[in-house]
C-alpha positions in Angstrom: 41.9 0.2 8.7 38.7 0.9 6.8 36.7 1.8 10.0 39.5 4.2 11.0 39.2 6.0 7.7 35.5 6.4 8.0 36.0 7.7 11.6 38.5 10.2 10.4 36.2 11.3 7.6 33.4 11.9 10.0 35.6 13.9 12.3 36.9 16.0 9.5 33.4 17.1 8.5 32.1 20.0 10.6 29.5 19.0 13.1 30.7 15.5 13.6 29.7 15.4 17.2 26.3 16.8 16.2 25.9 13.9 13.8 26.6 11.4 16.5 24.2 13.2 18.9 21.5 13.1 16.2 22.1 9.4 15.6 22.0 8.6 19.4 19.0 10.7 20.0 17.0 9.2 17.1 17.8 5.7 18.2 17.0 6.6 21.8 13.7 8.2 20.8 12.8 5.3 18.6 13.6 2.9 21.4 11.5 4.9 23.9 8.6 4.9 21.5 8.7 1.2 21.1 9.0 0.8 24.9 6.0 3.0 25.5 3.7 0.1 24.3 5.4 -2.3 26.6 3.9 -3.5 29.8 7.0 -2.1 31.6 7.0 1.5 33.0 8.7 4.0 30.7 12.4 4.5 31.4 12.5 8.0 30.1 13.2 9.4 33.6 16.1 6.9 34.0 19.5 8.5 33.3 22.4 6.0 33.0 26.0 6.8 33.7 27.9 7.0 30.5 31.4 5.8 29.9 31.2 2.8 32.3 32.2 0.3 29.7 34.5 2.6 27.7 37.9 1.0 28.6 36.5 -2.5 28.0 35.0 -1.6 24.7 38.3 0.0 23.6 40.2 -3.2 24.4 37.5 -5.3 22.6 37.6 -3.0 19.5 41.4 -3.3 19.4 41.2 -7.1 19.8 38.8 -7.2 16.8 41.2 -5.2 14.6 40.5 -1.5 15.3 43.0 1.1 16.3 44.5 0.9 19.8 42.9 4.3 20.5 39.6 4.5 18.8 37.6 7.7 18.6 35.6 8.5 21.7 32.5 9.0 19.6 32.8 5.5 18.2 33.2 4.0 21.6 30.3 6.0 22.9 28.1 4.8 20.0 29.1 1.2 20.5 28.4 1.5 24.3 24.9 2.9 23.6 24.2 0.0 21.2 25.4 -2.6 23.7 23.5 -1.1 26.6 20.3 -0.8 24.5 20.6 -4.4 23.4 21.0 -5.7 27.0 18.2 -3.4 28.3 15.8 -4.7 25.6 16.8 -8.3 26.4 16.2 -7.8 30.1 12.8 -6.1 29.4 11.8 -9.0 27.2 12.9 -11.5 29.8 10.9 -9.6 32.5 7.8 -9.8 30.3 8.2 -13.6 30.0 8.9 -13.9 33.7 6.0 -11.8 34.9 3.6 -14.7 34.5 5.8 -16.8 36.9 6.7 -13.9 39.2 10.4 -14.7 39.1 13.2 -13.9 36.6 15.3 -17.0 35.8 18.3 -17.7 33.7 16.1 -19.9 31.5 14.2 -16.8 30.4 17.3 -15.4 28.8 18.2 -18.7 27.3 14.7 -18.8 25.8 15.2 -15.4 24.2 18.5 -16.3 22.5 17.6 -19.9 21.6 17.6 -19.1 17.9 21.0 -17.5 17.9 23.0 -20.7 18.2 26.5 -19.2 18.8 25.2 -17.0 21.7 23.1 -19.9 23.0 26.0 -22.3 23.0 28.4 -19.8 24.6 25.8 -19.0 27.3 25.3 -22.7 28.1 29.0 -23.3 28.2 29.5 -20.4 30.6 26.7 -21.5 32.8 28.1 -25.1 33.0 31.5 -23.7 33.8 30.0 -21.5 36.5 28.4 -24.6 38.0 31.6 -26.5 38.0 33.4 -23.6 39.7 30.7 -23.5 42.4 31.1 -27.3 43.0 34.9 -26.9 43.2 34.6 -24.1 45.7 32.2 -26.1 47.8 34.5 -29.1 47.8 37.4 -26.9 48.7 35.5 -25.4 51.6 34.5 -28.8 52.9 38.2 -30.0 52.8 39.3 -26.8 54.5 36.7 -27.4 57.3 37.9 -31.0 57.8 41.5 -29.7 58.1 40.4 -27.1 60.7 38.6 -29.6 62.8 41.5 -32.1 62.7 43.9 -29.6 64.1 
């Protein structure tokens, strides 16, 4: 409920959308300045489609105790933060992989190795994915045997 009160207070003040725009632009310009020194090409010409994760983020926010219909500005800010995090993670993984010439899953695991909850969850999901692949493969083999027996 506290987050909702802060959201309402921001909206009540005049220029709330301007405040969010300033916050987003300052974080974007700071990120682009830090990326300028990177070995990667500058992404300043890249324009991403906004609102792609909006519904998913609204559901996640509600699941974590927010209002069922959070303010669009809050969802947009959260989306920008998440996209920036993933973009930075991918850029760092590419920097690591450029020596080898190939981006691997282990590059991402290396980057999150110190964040134990993330690391454990990623390894759990990867092992579950491997189990699903093996189950699909076994199912396809069984299906082929049945087709040849008919």
